[in-house]
N, C-alpha and C positions, 0 to 999 in steps of 0.2 A: 140789563146791560146798559140801557139808556139811563136809568137811575144812577148807575156808577159813573157814567160820563158826566152827569149833572153835578155829582159830588166833587169830580176832578175839577169842573169849571168853578165850582164854589171855592175850592181850595186854592185855585189860581187867582180867582179875584180877591181873596182875602190877603193875597200877597202881591197884588199888582205893584209894580215898581218902575222906576226909571233910572237909567244910567246918566249920570252927569260928568263934569270934569272933576279931577282930583285936586281939591283945594281951593283956597281963595275964600274960605269960609270965615266968618267971625267966631269968636269963642261961643257966643250964644247959637249961633247956626250949628256949630260943631257939636254943642251939647244935645240938640234936638236930633241931629243925625245919629248920635251915639244912642239916644234913647230908643229911636226906631229901630237901629240895628239889634238893641237889647230885645225889644219885643219879638222881632222877626227871627231871632236865633233860639227863642225859648221852644219853638217847635222844631225838633230836629228829625222828624219823620220824613220819609222819602216823598210824601205828598206836598211837602213845602219846597218849592224850587229855589226859595231864598233862605234856606236854613244855613247855608254855609256863610260865613262871615263876609267873604269876597262879594258874593251876590247879594247879601243884606246891605252892604255898604254901597253897592251899585244902586239898590233902591232907595236908600235914604238920600244919597247926594243927588240923585236924579230928582226926587221929589223936591228937595230943596232948590235945586236949579230951576225946575220948571214952575213951581208956584210960589216960592219963597217962604220965609220964617213966618212973617205976619199971617200970610194965608193958611200956613199949616197950623198956627196956633189957634185961628178962627175955627178950623175944622176939627180941632183935637178937643173932643168932649171927654176922653178917658175912657171912652168905649172900645177903643181899639182901632185898627187901621181901616177896617171894612166899614165902619160906621161913618167915617168922613166921607166916602165915595158918594153917598147919596146927595150930600150937600155941595158937591163941587159942581161948577158950570159944566156945560156939555164940552166947551173947549178945553178946560181943565182935564176932564176925563179922557178925552180924546189924546191929549199930549201924554198924559201918563201911560196910556195904553201903548201908544207908538213907542215911548221910550222903554216900556217894560219888554217889548219884543227883542230890544237890543241887550237885554241883561242876561238871558238865558238862552240856551239852545233850545227853543221851544219844540221843534219837531222831535228831538231827542227825548225831551222831558215828557212829551204827550205818549210816544212810543213805549217808554217805560211804564207809565201810569196805566195805559190801557192793557199792556201785557199783564200786569198784576190785577186788572179787573176781570181777566177771564178770556182775553182774546189771545189768538195765537201771536207768536212774533211776527209772523208776515202780515196778519190782519192788522196789527197794531201799528206796524211800519207803514202799511198802506193807508191807514186812516191818517196818522201824522202827517204823511207825505202830501195828502189831499187836502190838508188844511192850509190854505194859502194865507198869507198875511191879511188880506181884506176880510176874509171869512173869521179869522181869529180875532180880529179887532172887533168885528160885528158881534161875535159871541161874548167878548169880554163887556162890550158897552151894554148889551141886553141883560147881562148878568148884574152889572152895577144899577141898572134901572129898575131892578127886582123882577126881570122877567125870567122865564126858563129857557136858557139857550139850547136845550136839547129839543125844543120844538121847531128849530131852524130847518126849514125844508132843504136848504143848501147842505147843512150838516148831515141830515138824514140821508141824502142822495149819496154823499161821500162813504158814510158808514155802511149803507146797504150795498153799495158797488164793491166794497171790500169784502163783506161778509159773504155776498153772493159770487164774488169773483173767483 
């Protein structure tokens, strides 16, 4: 089960996103936003919380608003979204994670993912409700840094409390 949770976290990091304002983008910025949206919406599986066009747009516009076109182009190696995270500054990573939490219903999404990973509906809801924003941010940042978020003692306390409760 822990391995499956790790896979869920990897999937989330791959689509970390931010929500920005609607518009005010130059033609060049809008073209990059459209490119990011296209990349995100290629994966239409339930594991991708940004598979829907609306959520993908939230991601792309937020990234543009948070770090701007010049920095996006510096980070864009052609290897996909996840590859750019490692080269972001800590402040950039934190702002992207903070914004990402505003783009999706994370507790609802986690509950769905955990239920498909073998937890009962009650257990999945318990875990997702136990993941407060600070813990979620810590897990995302650990994943971006190449660490295994499933080794978090705080995460394991939440999971074990729900499985044993």
